[in-house]
C-alpha positions, 0 to 999 in steps of 0.5 A, a space after each residue: 443203081 441208076 441207069 446212067 451209072 450202069 451205062 457208064 460202067 459198061 462203057 468204061 469197063 465192059 459188062 463184066 464189071 457191072 456184075 462185080 458192082 452188083 456183087 459188091 453191093 450185095 456183099 455190102 448189104 449183107 455185111 451191113 445187115 450182119 453188123 446191125 444185128 450182131 454189133 451189140 453182142 461184139 461190144 458186150 464181149 469186148 467190154 468183158 475182154 477189156 474188163 470194162 474199158 469202154 474205149 478199148 472195147 470200141 476200138 477192138 470192135 472197130 478193128 474186128 469189123 474192119 477185118 471182117 469186112 475185108 474177108 467178108 467172103 470167107 466170113 459169110 461161108 463160115 458155118 457161124 459168122 458170129 463165131 467167126 466174129 468172136 474169134 476175130 474179136 478175141 484175136 484182136 484183143 490178144 494182139 492188142 495186149 501183146 503190143 509193147 507200145 499199148 498204153 492204158 487210158 482211163 475212162 470216166 464213162 460208166 462201162 456198165 452201160 454197154 452191158 445192155 440187158 436183153 428184153 425180159 431180163 431183170 435189171 442188172 445190179 451196177 454194183 455187181 457189174 463193177 465188181 465182176 469187171 474189176 475182178 476180170 481186170 485182175 486176169 491176164 489177157 489170155 485167162 480173161 479171154 478163156 473166161 469170157 468165151 467159156 462162161 459168158 458165151 458158154 463155149 466148150 473147151 474145144 471151140 475155145 481152144 480153136 478160137 484162141 489157137 491153142 490146145 484144149 489142155 491150155 484152155 483148161 489150165 488157163 481157165 483153172 488158174 483164172 477161176 482160182 484168181 477170181 475166187 481169190 479176188 472176189 473172196 477178198 471183196 466178200 471179206 471186206 464187205 463182211 468186215 464192213 457190216 460187222 
């Protein structure tokens, strides 16, 4: 911080306000570092939660990052800030799906672009990605959240229940119903493919 600004802050607000300014700058730097390293992970999760709707996924990530910034002191004290961020993202998704005024918009962009592969990973199959996103779109918001948290992020039932604010039994039943629905949807697609080949 420049010396003139420091003197001005001390003159106007006293020496204690200078320490508040320094703490705010440190908080901002920590938050920027967190966002720069973890934003892509949050976007991938949001794309899966939104079943490929890129615009809604970006909106959810922005809402989540705003909430995280406002409560950054609590986030930084958490055992795992990324777990806290995922929980916040999931809650924002469920809240958004509950809103009566929510309207669906279609996007022309390819949502699979956001599912960036990690270094050293094999190239993703775009047809398979479209198929998985379409199958996820068939699920309700809570079931989709359970599937993404349990199978994409590999969380156990207790952690998933904590994030969603429900019981472990609810997570298990939602997961079982979601997987049954996915099998049904993907089975229909598989039959269509076999008929098309035959």
